[in-house]
C-alpha angles and dihedrals in degrees: 000000000000093000101041109022114021117083092242133148093265123044131172125210112231091217090073089082091063100047113116096213089061101037094047097060091042090053094045093052099041100042096072090048091051092050090047091055093048092051090045094052090047090053090051088051091053090046090052090052090051093047090050088067091067129085122279095258093052093047092050090048090053091055093051092045091049091054092050092049093046090055092047097061098043091100089055090051090054090046090049092056091047090047093051090051096049095042089053091047092050092050090049086057090050090243105136095167091056092049090052092048091051091052095050096041092051090049090051091052089049090051090052090053090046092054090049099047092037091055090050091052092049096045099040108027096139094046092052094045091051088062089064102035139012093201106117092203091055092048092049092047091050104046096087091048090051090058091052092046089052092053090043093058091088094058095038097051094042091050094051095048097041089050088054091051092053092045090052088054089054092249092130094138093061092048091050093050094046096046094044092050089048091054101040103032100040117005103048096038091048091049090054093048096042098043105033105022105033093025093218094158136237095314090065090072087070091043086061093046092049093051091048093051093048092053101041098030084064089053091053091049094053092043091056093041091053090060091217086140088070087071095051106120120215111190110216142145120295112259092222132057129224092274090053094250125132117254085244101083130174115207127156090352093307130109121205115202108196098176 
């Protein structure tokens, strides 16, 4: 109501949602991210099917371990969002060096967190597991996996933050390709081999994850370091009008934001 109807200082024109020069770049940037999420969820579905072939204790241990790991990388998710925002802002200011510095600094902060939380997992696995379950069999079955999850924090946190840096640069296609290849060429096949063929147990899921992050985290690093993302073109509306004024105009106490 305030943006479209009320005679306020800032008003948006509804027609902006139907303008090709706005919809096209939105589509081009978001489509790879959408495909990436679809492929990721499908990989989780396949993993769940594989895990369902194990005994009840192992399957229950997997659920507990997955919760613990999910909580551990929440700071990295927040850092990834912040990194994407600041990288995009720096590129908008035509400051490629600044964008690169933000990406690498954020990754370093993420690695610091990874070392800390990973150390906690390695030193106090039983204590952490006991916060989620009192079942001694589950705790015993999960300790080895906790050690691997602790080691894997470095690859996991780096991967999340570096992906955010590339997304902020508009290089969503590269992130989609790298993450999809990680899941379907390495992660899922290794889980199948480790769990069902070699019968290495629940900890082998994180062996597979560790290997996949080592291989494709390296690819993300070199992709960002190459600065190819600085050449990614995002077609969008011109920020100035024919008279040289910004679309945000103030006239008679009213501002019209056309884009």
